[in-house]
Residue frames as qw, qx, qy, qz and C-alpha x, y, z in Angstrom:
[[0.438, 0.327, -0.659, -0.517, 60.75, 107.88, 141.47],
 [0.873, -0.090, 0.211, -0.430, 58.36, 104.91, 141.48],
 [0.631, -0.279, 0.711, 0.135, 59.58, 101.32, 141.32],
 [0.728, 0.511, 0.451, 0.071, 58.16, 100.81, 137.81],
 [0.338, 0.933, -0.121, 0.014, 59.96, 103.86, 136.45],
 [0.329, -0.715, 0.610, 0.088, 63.23, 102.80, 138.11],
 [0.732, 0.013, 0.670, 0.125, 62.98, 99.34, 136.50],
 [0.620, 0.743, 0.247, 0.056, 62.31, 100.93, 133.13],
 [0.075, 0.932, -0.354, -0.032, 65.39, 103.13, 133.48],
 [0.551, -0.468, 0.684, 0.104, 67.51, 100.10, 134.45],
 [0.764, 0.290, 0.564, 0.121, 66.41, 98.12, 131.41],
 [0.461, 0.887, 0.017, 0.006, 67.38, 101.01, 129.17],
 [0.130, -0.805, 0.575, 0.059, 70.99, 100.79, 130.37],
 [0.972, 0.225, -0.064, -0.036, 72.74, 98.09, 128.38],
 [0.397, -0.686, 0.576, 0.200, 76.14, 96.76, 129.50],
 [0.911, 0.400, 0.099, 0.021, 78.07, 95.19, 126.62],
 [0.572, -0.375, 0.427, 0.591, 81.51, 94.48, 125.31],
 [0.564, 0.798, 0.190, -0.095, 82.49, 96.05, 122.02],
 [0.586, -0.139, 0.344, 0.720, 85.14, 96.80, 119.42],
 [0.208, 0.775, 0.055, -0.595, 85.16, 100.19, 117.70],
 [0.684, 0.327, 0.543, 0.362, 84.90, 99.72, 113.92],
 [0.297, 0.505, 0.281, 0.760, 84.56, 103.35, 112.88],
 [0.180, -0.661, -0.444, 0.578, 84.01, 106.83, 114.26],
 [0.237, 0.622, 0.325, 0.672, 82.83, 110.20, 112.98],
 [0.197, -0.208, -0.374, 0.882, 83.38, 113.43, 114.87],
 [0.095, -0.674, -0.650, -0.338, 80.09, 115.22, 115.43],
 [0.234, -0.945, -0.171, -0.150, 79.39, 118.80, 116.45],
 [0.057, 0.862, -0.407, 0.296, 82.03, 120.48, 118.58],
 [0.211, -0.531, 0.757, -0.317, 82.77, 117.76, 121.12],
 [0.850, 0.006, 0.392, -0.352, 80.69, 114.65, 120.27],
 [0.105, 0.399, -0.845, -0.342, 81.61, 111.51, 118.39],
 [0.884, 0.111, 0.085, -0.446, 79.46, 108.86, 116.71],
 [0.115, -0.448, 0.879, 0.119, 81.02, 105.39, 116.72],
 [0.846, 0.086, -0.364, -0.380, 80.12, 102.11, 115.07],
 [0.357, -0.464, 0.752, -0.304, 80.52, 99.38, 117.65],
 [0.690, 0.049, -0.676, -0.252, 80.55, 95.62, 117.15],
 [0.480, -0.381, 0.565, -0.552, 79.03, 93.91, 120.17],
 [0.053, 0.076, -0.993, -0.071, 78.69, 90.15, 120.76],
 [0.124, 0.425, 0.846, -0.297, 75.12, 90.46, 122.00],
 [0.269, 0.725, 0.270, -0.574, 73.90, 93.60, 120.18],
 [0.691, 0.488, 0.397, 0.356, 75.60, 93.14, 116.82],
 [0.374, 0.200, 0.132, 0.896, 76.61, 96.26, 114.89],
 [0.141, -0.848, -0.496, 0.123, 75.26, 99.41, 116.53],
 [0.264, 0.613, -0.022, 0.744, 75.73, 103.17, 116.30],
 [0.544, -0.607, -0.436, 0.381, 76.63, 104.83, 119.58],
 [0.114, 0.860, -0.007, 0.498, 76.83, 108.52, 120.44],
 [0.639, -0.295, -0.364, 0.611, 79.60, 109.53, 122.83],
 [0.017, -0.933, -0.221, -0.284, 78.48, 112.98, 123.94],
 [0.242, -0.938, 0.225, -0.108, 81.19, 115.42, 124.95],
 [0.938, -0.187, 0.110, 0.270, 83.95, 112.82, 124.58],
 [0.640, 0.445, 0.020, 0.626, 86.24, 115.24, 122.75],
 [0.248, -0.926, 0.045, -0.280, 86.19, 117.77, 125.56],
 [0.257, 0.572, -0.654, 0.424, 89.45, 118.17, 127.53],
 [0.181, -0.275, 0.802, -0.498, 89.85, 115.53, 130.24],
 [0.820, 0.007, -0.091, -0.566, 86.93, 113.43, 128.96],
 [0.497, -0.326, 0.797, -0.111, 87.14, 109.85, 130.23],
 [0.793, 0.361, 0.445, -0.207, 85.33, 108.51, 127.18],
 [0.393, 0.778, -0.342, -0.351, 87.60, 109.67, 124.35],
 [0.068, -0.477, 0.866, 0.133, 90.12, 106.80, 124.44],
 [0.476, 0.145, 0.848, -0.180, 87.28, 104.27, 124.39],
 [0.599, 0.678, 0.259, -0.337, 86.01, 105.69, 121.09],
 [0.061, 0.673, -0.603, -0.424, 89.25, 105.21, 119.12],
 [0.796, 0.331, -0.406, -0.304, 89.52, 102.69, 116.29],
 [0.607, 0.210, -0.753, 0.143, 90.30, 99.09, 117.33],
 [0.209, -0.362, 0.602, -0.680, 89.48, 99.79, 120.98],
 [0.584, -0.259, -0.757, -0.140, 88.05, 96.78, 122.82],
 [0.061, -0.236, 0.514, -0.822, 86.17, 97.67, 125.97],
 [0.115, -0.495, -0.840, 0.188, 83.26, 97.23, 128.32],
 [0.078, -0.229, -0.167, -0.956, 80.59, 99.81, 127.62],
 [0.106, 0.507, 0.742, -0.426, 77.41, 100.92, 129.33],
 [0.000, 0.197, 0.487, 0.851, 74.92, 102.29, 126.84],
 [0.288, 0.391, 0.533, -0.693, 71.68, 104.13, 127.39],
 [0.163, 0.312, 0.786, 0.509, 69.03, 103.26, 124.83],
 [0.208, 0.502, 0.292, -0.787, 66.83, 106.18, 123.92],
 [0.675, 0.568, 0.017, -0.470, 64.43, 105.32, 121.13],
 [0.912, 0.393, -0.026, 0.112, 66.52, 104.05, 118.21],
 [0.304, 0.779, -0.414, 0.359, 69.73, 105.57, 119.59],
 [0.833, -0.344, -0.286, 0.327, 72.42, 104.33, 121.95],
 [0.010, 0.903, -0.235, 0.361, 74.29, 106.82, 124.12],
 [0.703, 0.101, -0.547, 0.443, 77.55, 105.89, 125.82],
 [0.455, -0.839, -0.021, -0.297, 77.48, 106.62, 129.55],
 [0.570, -0.660, 0.486, 0.055, 80.48, 104.61, 130.80],
 [0.834, 0.474, -0.282, 0.025, 83.43, 102.82, 129.23],
 [0.601, -0.626, 0.484, 0.114, 86.36, 100.73, 130.46],
 [0.551, 0.638, -0.503, -0.193, 89.15, 99.86, 128.02],
 [0.938, -0.216, 0.270, 0.023, 90.25, 96.23, 127.98],
 [0.646, -0.133, 0.436, 0.613, 92.75, 96.61, 125.12],
 [0.259, 0.811, -0.015, -0.524, 93.40, 99.58, 122.85],
 [0.833, 0.280, 0.335, 0.339, 95.64, 97.54, 120.49],
 [0.032, -0.935, 0.089, 0.341, 97.77, 100.68, 120.46],
 [0.453, -0.422, 0.608, 0.497, 100.80, 99.09, 118.76],
 [0.557, 0.514, 0.607, 0.240, 98.78, 98.65, 115.56],
 [0.180, 0.970, 0.148, -0.070, 98.89, 102.43, 115.09],
 [0.291, -0.800, 0.421, 0.314, 102.71, 102.47, 115.23],
 [0.419, -0.150, 0.791, 0.419, 103.20, 100.13, 112.25],
 [0.406, 0.385, -0.225, -0.798, 101.92, 101.27, 108.84],
 [0.353, 0.093, -0.864, -0.346, 101.62, 97.71, 107.55],
 [0.095, -0.290, -0.891, 0.337, 99.67, 96.48, 110.56],
 [0.222, 0.433, 0.292, -0.824, 97.52, 99.61, 110.45],
 [0.366, 0.259, -0.518, -0.728, 96.73, 99.08, 106.76],
 [0.370, -0.085, -0.905, -0.193, 95.58, 95.48, 107.17],
 [0.073, -0.334, -0.765, 0.546, 93.79, 96.13, 110.47],
 [0.286, 0.352, 0.070, -0.888, 91.85, 99.03, 108.96],
 [0.439, 0.114, -0.682, -0.573, 90.78, 96.77, 106.09],
 [0.271, -0.191, -0.932, 0.146, 89.62, 94.13, 108.57],
 [0.106, 0.375, 0.520, -0.760, 87.51, 96.71, 110.42],
 [0.398, 0.310, -0.228, -0.833, 85.91, 97.93, 107.19],
 [0.408, 0.033, -0.852, -0.327, 85.24, 94.36, 106.03],
 [0.141, -0.264, -0.866, 0.401, 83.69, 93.51, 109.39],
 [0.234, 0.376, 0.284, -0.851, 81.47, 96.58, 109.35],
 [0.399, 0.219, -0.520, -0.722, 80.33, 95.69, 105.83],
 [0.482, -0.062, -0.844, -0.227, 79.19, 92.16, 106.75],
 [0.065, -0.148, -0.785, 0.598, 77.99, 92.58, 110.35],
 [0.201, -0.580, -0.675, -0.409, 74.23, 92.67, 110.85],
 [0.140, -0.416, 0.222, -0.871, 72.76, 95.67, 112.74],
 [0.593, -0.316, 0.290, -0.682, 71.28, 94.69, 116.08],
 [0.940, 0.028, -0.266, -0.213, 71.84, 90.96, 115.55],
 [0.651, -0.607, 0.456, -0.017, 73.75, 88.88, 118.10],
 [0.845, 0.456, -0.266, 0.088, 76.90, 87.29, 116.66],
 [0.654, -0.684, 0.311, 0.090, 79.31, 86.02, 119.28],
 [0.864, 0.078, 0.316, 0.384, 81.38, 84.11, 116.73],
 [0.458, 0.737, 0.105, 0.485, 82.11, 87.15, 114.57],
 [0.274, -0.926, 0.142, -0.218, 82.94, 89.30, 117.59],
 [0.722, -0.560, 0.383, 0.133, 85.46, 86.88, 119.09],
 [0.805, 0.314, 0.276, 0.421, 86.97, 86.04, 115.70],
 [0.253, 0.869, -0.003, 0.425, 87.62, 89.75, 115.15],
 [0.479, -0.835, 0.240, -0.124, 89.03, 90.13, 118.65],
 [0.861, -0.246, 0.348, 0.276, 91.46, 87.25, 118.19],
 [0.678, 0.524, 0.213, 0.470, 92.62, 88.50, 114.80],
 [0.014, 0.935, -0.091, 0.344, 93.27, 92.01, 116.14],
 [0.679, -0.667, 0.304, 0.035, 95.27, 90.48, 118.98],
 [0.849, 0.034, 0.339, 0.404, 97.45, 88.51, 116.57],
 [0.450, 0.757, 0.130, 0.456, 97.92, 91.56, 114.35],
 [0.221, -0.927, 0.152, -0.262, 98.98, 93.64, 117.32],
 [0.567, -0.678, 0.457, -0.097, 101.16, 91.23, 119.28],
 [0.912, -0.001, 0.372, 0.174, 102.39, 88.38, 117.06],
 [0.209, -0.570, 0.524, 0.598, 105.33, 88.28, 114.64],
 [0.550, 0.371, 0.720, 0.205, 103.23, 86.75, 111.86],
 [0.136, 0.054, 0.394, 0.907, 102.99, 88.66, 108.61],
 [0.347, 0.310, 0.346, -0.815, 99.90, 90.90, 108.63],
 [0.532, 0.253, -0.458, -0.665, 98.83, 89.69, 105.19],
 [0.372, 0.008, -0.928, -0.031, 98.80, 86.06, 106.37],
 [0.068, 0.263, 0.722, -0.636, 96.72, 86.92, 109.45],
 [0.422, 0.338, -0.012, -0.841, 94.36, 88.80, 107.16],
 [0.481, 0.153, -0.738, -0.447, 94.00, 85.79, 104.85],
 [0.165, -0.153, -0.928, 0.295, 93.06, 83.66, 107.85],
 [0.231, 0.359, 0.453, -0.783, 90.38, 86.17, 108.79],
 [0.451, 0.304, -0.349, -0.763, 89.02, 86.41, 105.25],
 [0.422, 0.046, -0.875, -0.233, 88.73, 82.63, 104.88],
 [0.109, -0.250, -0.845, 0.460, 87.22, 82.12, 108.35],
 [0.270, 0.340, 0.230, -0.871, 84.84, 85.03, 107.80],
 [0.484, 0.190, -0.532, -0.669, 83.57, 83.76, 104.43],
 [0.342, -0.097, -0.934, 0.030, 82.98, 80.37, 106.01],
 [0.012, 0.302, 0.663, -0.684, 81.06, 81.96, 108.90],
 [0.360, 0.354, 0.002, -0.863, 78.87, 83.92, 106.47],
 [0.777, 0.307, 0.495, -0.241, 77.94, 80.76, 104.56],
 [0.580, 0.756, -0.247, -0.177, 80.40, 81.20, 101.67],
 [0.641, -0.447, 0.602, 0.162, 82.70, 78.28, 102.48],
 [0.431, 0.585, -0.525, -0.444, 84.62, 77.57, 99.25],
 [0.975, 0.057, 0.184, -0.112, 84.35, 74.08, 97.75],
 [0.022, 0.787, -0.605, -0.123, 87.89, 72.72, 97.54],
 [0.578, -0.236, 0.781, -0.013, 87.61, 68.94, 97.06],
 [0.494, 0.289, 0.751, 0.331, 86.25, 68.60, 93.51],
 [0.038, 0.149, 0.401, 0.903, 85.00, 70.53, 90.47],
 [0.279, 0.290, 0.500, -0.766, 81.88, 72.45, 91.42],
 [0.539, 0.343, -0.244, -0.729, 80.38, 72.07, 87.94],
 [0.747, 0.198, -0.556, -0.305, 80.96, 68.44, 86.94],
 [0.832, -0.481, 0.174, -0.212, 82.11, 66.93, 90.24],
 [0.853, 0.349, -0.298, 0.250, 85.39, 65.63, 88.82],
 [0.618, -0.708, 0.216, 0.264, 88.41, 65.14, 91.07],
 [0.671, 0.700, -0.101, 0.222, 91.38, 66.46, 89.09],
 [0.766, -0.141, -0.124, 0.614, 95.12, 66.96, 89.46],
 [0.226, -0.060, -0.007, 0.972, 94.84, 70.67, 88.78],
 [0.033, 0.748, 0.656, -0.096, 92.10, 73.26, 89.14],
 [0.094, 0.410, 0.072, 0.904, 91.03, 76.84, 88.68],
 [0.071, -0.420, -0.666, 0.612, 89.20, 78.88, 91.32],
 [0.039, -0.518, -0.533, -0.667, 85.90, 80.33, 90.12],
 [0.009, -0.031, -0.467, 0.883, 84.79, 83.19, 92.38],
 [0.541, -0.079, -0.187, -0.816, 81.24, 83.17, 90.98],
 [0.761, -0.123, -0.609, -0.186, 80.77, 79.46, 91.61],
 [0.540, -0.703, 0.289, -0.361, 82.52, 79.72, 94.97],
 [0.787, -0.363, 0.495, 0.058, 85.14, 77.02, 94.55],
 [0.293, -0.392, 0.734, 0.471, 87.23, 74.87, 92.25],
 [0.798, 0.496, 0.092, -0.329, 86.54, 74.01, 88.64],
 [0.780, -0.107, 0.496, 0.366, 88.48, 71.54, 86.49],
 [0.194, -0.352, 0.475, 0.783, 90.35, 72.36, 83.30],
 [0.120, 0.350, 0.816, 0.444, 87.56, 71.07, 81.04],
 [0.070, -0.816, -0.564, 0.105, 84.92, 73.23, 82.72],
 [0.258, -0.654, 0.064, 0.708, 87.32, 76.16, 82.74],
 [0.197, -0.042, 0.628, 0.752, 87.58, 75.96, 78.94],
 [0.023, -0.575, -0.751, -0.324, 83.79, 75.95, 78.60],
 [0.244, -0.841, -0.426, 0.228, 83.08, 78.62, 81.22],
 [0.463, 0.561, -0.016, 0.686, 86.10, 80.77, 80.30],
 [0.332, -0.812, 0.128, -0.463, 86.39, 81.91, 83.91],
 [0.898, -0.411, -0.084, 0.130, 88.51, 81.14, 86.95],
 [0.048, -0.885, 0.457, -0.075, 91.90, 81.94, 88.48],
 [0.695, 0.296, -0.624, 0.198, 94.94, 79.68, 88.32],
 [0.598, -0.660, 0.285, -0.354, 95.46, 78.08, 91.71],
 [0.305, 0.440, -0.831, 0.147, 98.33, 75.92, 92.98],
 [0.735, -0.298, -0.606, -0.060, 97.65, 72.71, 94.86],
 [0.433, -0.057, -0.527, 0.729, 99.63, 74.26, 97.73],
 [0.208, -0.166, 0.072, -0.961, 97.17, 77.15, 97.86],
 [0.696, -0.275, -0.453, -0.484, 94.23, 74.74, 97.93],
 [0.691, -0.190, -0.624, 0.312, 95.83, 72.80, 100.79],
 [0.197, 0.056, -0.371, 0.906, 96.51, 76.04, 102.68],
 [0.442, -0.243, -0.126, -0.854, 92.88, 77.14, 102.34],
 [0.767, -0.258, -0.554, -0.197, 91.68, 73.73, 103.52],
 [0.551, -0.081, -0.586, 0.588, 94.03, 73.88, 106.51],
 [0.039, -0.128, 0.229, -0.964, 92.85, 77.36, 107.51],
 [0.591, -0.279, -0.334, -0.679, 89.19, 76.39, 107.19],
 [0.826, -0.271, -0.488, -0.073, 89.63, 73.44, 109.52],
 [0.513, 0.120, -0.538, 0.658, 92.20, 74.76, 111.99],
 [0.395, -0.778, -0.415, 0.260, 91.53, 76.17, 115.44],
 [0.204, 0.919, -0.020, 0.337, 92.31, 79.91, 115.31],
 [0.556, -0.785, 0.272, 0.025, 94.57, 79.44, 118.36],
 [0.830, -0.097, 0.390, 0.387, 96.97, 77.46, 116.16],
 [0.455, 0.886, 0.062, 0.058, 97.60, 80.42, 113.88],
 [0.251, -0.857, 0.428, 0.136, 101.10, 80.91, 115.31],
 [0.615, -0.230, 0.701, 0.278, 102.33, 77.70, 113.66],
 [0.654, 0.672, 0.348, -0.022, 101.00, 78.73, 110.26],
 [0.315, -0.501, 0.451, 0.668, 103.76, 79.25, 107.69],
 [0.641, 0.674, 0.352, -0.100, 102.59, 80.42, 104.27],
 [0.584, -0.039, 0.371, 0.721, 105.20, 80.64, 101.47],
 [0.058, 0.485, -0.039, -0.872, 105.24, 84.04, 99.72],
 [0.148, 0.031, -0.716, -0.682, 104.08, 82.60, 96.37],
 [0.207, -0.459, -0.862, -0.051, 101.02, 81.03, 98.01],
 [0.113, -0.577, -0.425, 0.688, 100.34, 84.17, 100.04],
 [0.088, 0.316, -0.301, -0.895, 100.31, 86.27, 96.86],
 [0.228, -0.171, -0.823, -0.492, 97.96, 83.82, 95.16],
 [0.192, -0.541, -0.761, 0.300, 95.64, 83.84, 98.19],
 [0.041, -0.465, -0.141, 0.873, 95.67, 87.61, 98.09],
 [0.186, 0.132, -0.531, -0.816, 94.54, 87.70, 94.46],
 [0.302, -0.280, -0.868, -0.277, 91.88, 84.99, 94.80],
 [0.217, -0.520, -0.694, 0.448, 90.42, 86.12, 98.13],
 [0.044, 0.348, 0.017, -0.936, 90.18, 89.73, 97.00],
 [0.308, 0.001, -0.613, -0.727, 88.20, 88.67, 93.92],
 [0.325, -0.336, -0.884, 0.000, 86.06, 86.27, 95.96],
 [0.139, -0.498, -0.539, 0.665, 85.13, 88.92, 98.53],
 [0.148, 0.265, -0.202, -0.931, 84.43, 91.58, 95.88],
 [0.317, -0.147, -0.791, -0.502, 82.12, 89.08, 94.17],
 [0.312, -0.462, -0.805, 0.202, 80.24, 88.42, 97.42],
 [0.128, -0.549, -0.353, 0.747, 80.05, 92.05, 98.56],
 [0.413, 0.722, 0.465, 0.304, 79.51, 93.41, 95.04],
 [0.035, 0.984, -0.085, 0.152, 81.94, 96.22, 95.84],
 [0.713, 0.214, -0.350, 0.569, 85.62, 96.89, 96.51],
 [0.489, -0.796, -0.265, 0.238, 86.49, 98.32, 99.90],
 [0.178, 0.952, -0.165, 0.188, 88.43, 101.59, 100.11],
 [0.497, -0.713, 0.495, 0.005, 90.95, 100.21, 102.60],
 [0.877, 0.098, 0.422, 0.208, 91.70, 97.34, 100.22],
 [0.543, 0.788, 0.049, 0.284, 92.81, 99.87, 97.61],
 [0.190, -0.900, 0.364, -0.145, 95.17, 101.43, 100.16],
 [0.793, -0.336, 0.497, 0.104, 96.74, 98.01, 100.85],
 [0.801, 0.452, 0.280, 0.276, 97.38, 97.56, 97.14],
 [0.246, 0.918, -0.144, 0.276, 99.10, 100.96, 96.94],
 [0.482, -0.744, 0.456, -0.087, 101.19, 100.17, 100.01],
 [0.883, -0.061, 0.439, 0.154, 102.17, 96.75, 98.60],
 [0.671, 0.671, 0.101, 0.299, 103.30, 98.27, 95.28],
 [0.015, -0.916, 0.311, -0.252, 105.44, 100.81, 97.12],
 [0.700, -0.532, 0.474, -0.047, 106.90, 98.12, 99.38],
 [0.888, 0.183, 0.355, 0.229, 107.81, 95.85, 96.46],
 [0.482, 0.826, -0.023, 0.290, 109.32, 98.78, 94.60],
 [0.196, -0.863, 0.409, -0.221, 111.62, 99.53, 97.52],
 [0.817, -0.352, 0.456, 0.000, 112.69, 95.91, 98.11]]
């Protein structure tokens, strides 16, 4: 093989880190995965033969798996040739509540990630959130709210929380307008006839999350009433931005109703 051809083959092999967002079994023994990479963005990767007995690639294609991958680029396709698992986040699978929220986070990430576009911030934010979901004692819904708020900020949808978005008034009480993307005062609420009730404590919590270092998440204590209000507002805000409701979000709602009914 000539030197030029060898160099071409080398450049086609792409080493990258990645987190598995989704997979689909394909043919008898193959699997197509959606991988989020810090340098390649969201990409589709074929793991040929990974479902065969004794395949070394299968574990690296499971949901949530964080690993080092070597991919072979052939035209518009990526084929997995090697994989080393850094963290499988296995404990998430053993807790239905953690699994529910983590699955929603993967679907949300897949929905907003750009194909083939480098995004180190999104990748490491997701990685940190999965780590907290797997290993911390924080409530999964609170970790999820942190991710939702940080993610919306990263995507350019940082909510305005210091004054009315319509008239600019600083008030003692507000509503949250998901279409406007922030707070509106009572007067504007009456005219617009839109907006969710929001406590001052919820506003302060959102401000704190927006400005805090993600590494300080362990000291975050969100009262249940504020957590429930965040849940309602953030769901509506994200649906407004995505123009759709995610399937995994519906599962969380069903799980929450069952949980409250049993408590």
